SEZAKOL-871908 format. One record per residue (C-alpha): residue in three letters; y negated, z, x negated; residue number from 1. Coordinates in Angstrom, 1 decimal. Layout:
<nodes>
> ALA|Y|Z|X|NUM
...
</nodes>
This chain:
<nodes>
> MET|0.0|0.0|0.0|1
> SER|-3.4|-0.9|-1.3|2
> GLY|-6.8|0.6|-0.5|3
> GLY|-8.9|-0.5|2.4|4
> GLY|-6.0|-0.4|5.0|5
> PHE|-4.3|-3.5|3.6|6
> HIS|-0.5|-3.0|3.5|7
> VAL|1.9|-5.3|1.7|8
> HIS|5.6|-5.2|2.6|9
> GLY|8.4|-6.3|0.4|10
> PRO|11.5|-7.8|2.1|11
> HIS|13.5|-4.7|1.4|12
> ASP|10.9|-2.4|2.8|13
> HIS|10.8|-4.4|6.0|14
> GLU|14.6|-4.2|6.4|15
> VAL|14.6|-0.4|5.8|16
> GLU|11.8|0.1|8.3|17
> HIS|13.6|-2.2|10.8|18
> ALA|16.9|-0.3|10.4|19
> ALA|15.1|3.0|10.8|20
> GLN|13.3|1.9|14.0|21
> HIS|16.2|0.0|15.5|22
> GLY|19.3|1.8|14.2|23
> GLY|20.2|-0.9|11.6|24
> ASP|22.7|-3.6|12.1|25
> SER|26.2|-2.8|13.1|26
> PHE|27.9|-4.8|10.3|27
> SER|26.2|-2.8|7.6|28
> SER|26.8|0.4|9.4|29
> LYS|30.5|-0.4|9.8|30
> VAL|30.9|-1.4|6.2|31
> ALA|29.1|1.7|5.0|32
> LEU|31.1|4.0|7.2|33
> THR|34.4|2.3|6.1|34
> THR|33.4|2.6|2.5|35
> ALA|32.6|6.3|2.8|36
> ILE|35.9|7.1|4.6|37
> LEU|37.8|5.0|2.0|38
> ALA|36.2|6.8|-0.9|39
> THR|37.0|10.2|0.7|40
> VAL|40.6|9.4|1.4|41
> GLY|40.9|7.7|-2.1|42
> ALA|39.7|10.9|-3.7|43
> LEU|42.3|12.9|-2.0|44
> PHE|45.0|10.4|-2.9|45
> ALA|43.8|10.4|-6.6|46
> TYR|44.0|14.2|-6.6|47
> MET|47.6|14.1|-5.2|48
> GLY|48.5|11.5|-7.8|49
> GLY|47.2|13.7|-10.6|50
> ALA|49.0|16.8|-9.2|51
> THR|52.3|15.0|-8.9|52
> GLN|52.0|13.7|-12.5|53
> ALA|51.2|17.2|-13.7|54
> ASN|54.3|18.5|-11.8|55
> ALA|56.5|15.8|-13.3|56
> SER|55.4|16.8|-16.8|57
> LEU|56.0|20.4|-16.1|58
> TYR|59.4|19.7|-14.7|59
> LYS|60.3|17.5|-17.7|60
> ASN|59.2|20.3|-20.0|61
> ASN|61.5|22.8|-18.1|62
> ALA|64.3|20.3|-18.4|63
> ALA|63.8|20.1|-22.2|64
> ILE|63.8|23.9|-22.5|65
> LYS|67.0|24.2|-20.5|66
> LYS|68.6|21.4|-22.6|67
> THR|67.6|23.3|-25.8|68
> GLU|69.1|26.5|-24.4|69
> ALA|72.3|24.6|-23.6|70
> SER|72.4|23.2|-27.1|71
> ASN|72.1|26.7|-28.5|72
> GLN|75.0|27.8|-26.3|73
> TRP|77.1|24.9|-27.5|74
> ASN|76.3|25.8|-31.1|75
> TYR|77.3|29.4|-30.4|76
> TYR|80.5|28.0|-28.8|77
> GLN|81.2|26.0|-32.0|78
> ALA|80.7|29.1|-34.2|79
> LYS|83.2|31.0|-32.0|80
> SER|85.6|28.0|-32.3|81
> SER|85.4|28.2|-36.1|82
> LYS|86.0|31.9|-36.1|83
> GLN|89.0|31.4|-33.7|84
> ASN|90.4|28.7|-36.1|85
> LEU|90.1|31.2|-39.0|86
> ALA|91.9|33.9|-37.0|87
> GLU|94.6|31.4|-36.0|88
> MET|95.0|30.6|-39.7|89
> GLY|95.2|34.4|-40.4|90
> VAL|98.1|34.6|-37.9|91
> GLN|100.0|32.0|-39.9|92
> LEU|99.3|33.5|-43.3|93
> VAL|100.0|37.2|-42.8|94
> GLU|102.7|39.2|-41.1|95
> GLY|103.0|42.4|-39.2|96
> ALA|100.0|44.5|-38.0|97
> ARG|97.5|42.3|-39.6|98
> ALA|98.9|39.2|-37.8|99
> GLU|98.6|41.1|-34.5|100
> GLY|95.0|41.9|-35.3|101
> PHE|94.4|38.2|-35.9|102
> ARG|96.2|37.3|-32.6|103
> ALA|93.9|39.8|-30.7|104
> GLU|90.9|38.1|-32.3|105
> VAL|92.1|34.7|-31.2|106
> GLU|92.4|35.9|-27.6|107
> ARG|89.0|37.5|-27.8|108
> TYR|87.4|34.3|-29.1|109
> LYS|89.1|32.3|-26.4|110
> LYS|87.6|34.6|-23.8|111
> GLU|84.2|34.5|-25.4|112
> LYS|84.3|30.7|-25.7|113
> ALA|85.1|30.4|-22.0|114
> GLU|82.0|32.5|-21.1|115
> ILE|79.8|30.6|-23.5|116
> LYS|81.1|27.3|-22.2|117
> ALA|80.3|28.3|-18.6|118
> ALA|76.8|29.4|-19.6|119
> ALA|76.2|26.1|-21.5|120
> GLU|77.4|24.0|-18.6|121
> ALA|75.1|26.0|-16.2|122
> LEU|72.1|25.4|-18.5|123
> GLU|72.9|21.7|-18.7|124
> ALA|73.1|21.6|-14.8|125
> GLU|69.7|23.2|-14.6|126
> SER|68.3|20.7|-17.1|127
> THR|69.7|17.9|-15.1|128
> ASP|68.1|19.4|-11.9|129
> TRP|64.7|19.7|-13.6|130
> ASP|65.0|16.1|-14.8|131
> ARG|65.8|14.9|-11.2|132
> LYS|62.8|16.9|-9.9|133
> SER|60.6|15.3|-12.6|134
> ASP|61.8|11.8|-11.7|135
> GLY|61.0|12.6|-8.0|136
> GLN|57.5|13.7|-8.9|137
> MET|56.9|10.6|-11.0|138
> HIS|58.0|8.4|-8.1|139
> LEU|55.5|10.2|-5.8|140
> HIS|52.8|9.9|-8.5|141
> HIS|53.4|6.1|-8.5|142
> ARG|53.1|6.0|-4.7|143
> TRP|49.9|7.9|-4.8|144
> ALA|48.6|5.7|-7.6|145
> GLN|49.5|2.6|-5.6|146
> ALA|47.7|4.0|-2.5|147
> THR|44.6|4.9|-4.5|148
> THR|44.5|1.4|-6.1|149
> ALA|44.7|-0.3|-2.7|150
> LEU|41.9|1.8|-1.4|151
> GLN|39.8|1.1|-4.6|152
> ILE|40.3|-2.6|-4.0|153
> ALA|39.2|-2.1|-0.4|154
> ILE|36.1|-0.3|-1.5|155
> ALA|35.2|-3.1|-4.0|156
> LEU|35.8|-5.7|-1.3|157
> SER|33.5|-3.7|1.0|158
> ALA|30.7|-4.0|-1.4|159
> ILE|31.3|-7.8|-1.6|160
> ALA|31.5|-8.0|2.2|161
> LEU|28.2|-6.1|2.5|162
> ILE|26.5|-8.4|0.0|163
> THR|27.9|-11.6|1.4|164
> ARG|27.9|-10.4|5.0|165
> LYS|31.2|-12.1|5.6|166
> THR|33.1|-10.7|8.6|167
> TRP|36.4|-12.2|7.5|168
> LEU|36.1|-10.2|4.2|169
> GLN|35.6|-7.1|6.3|170
> LYS|39.0|-7.8|7.9|171
> VAL|40.5|-8.1|4.4|172
> VAL|39.0|-4.7|3.6|173
> TYR|40.8|-3.3|6.7|174
> GLY|44.0|-4.9|5.5|175
> PHE|43.8|-3.3|2.1|176
> SER|42.8|-0.1|3.7|177
> ALA|45.9|-0.2|5.9|178
> VAL|48.1|-0.9|2.9|179
> GLY|46.6|2.0|1.0|180
> LEU|47.0|4.4|4.0|181
> ALA|50.6|3.3|4.5|182
> LEU|51.4|3.9|0.9|183
> GLY|49.7|7.3|1.1|184
> ILE|51.7|8.2|4.2|185
> LEU|54.9|7.2|2.3|186
> ALA|53.9|9.4|-0.6|187
> LEU|53.2|12.3|1.8|188
> LEU|56.6|11.8|3.4|189
> HIS|58.2|11.7|-0.1|190
> VAL|59.5|8.2|0.4|191
</nodes>
């Protein structure tokens, strides 16, 4: 605005004033509302994608810990087997009371090995279970990432639709939005 009551409008100023006085055009309003909704839902999907990826890493770490514990048990089992072998050799090499002592050791090692083996197998089963949970979380992460990507494409196309004012492009936006929402629902349902 210049002095003396003379006012110069730019094209943008005129459109803003017209929108304020007459409620704006419905195309721009629809695209803006769609974009805001898509951005909000996309942010939620991105959060879920990050959470499932973090869970997958945590579960994989738990699997590795259990695998290490199982390996330790198998090493312990192997040590007991070596001691059992030495006791069996002692039975062969000596006679009398000393041989009976070695036989008792052989039986003790057999019993201890059975317990150690059961513990090692249980730890391996836990490791496998954690691996399976991690794989499941990674699958969900990919679903959430696909849903987020579809919504990001829809948001980008919304901007192009707003600039070009192409109604057919707005329909493409709705299509990508539907794909993104469907993928998000699949992720939510753990499919």
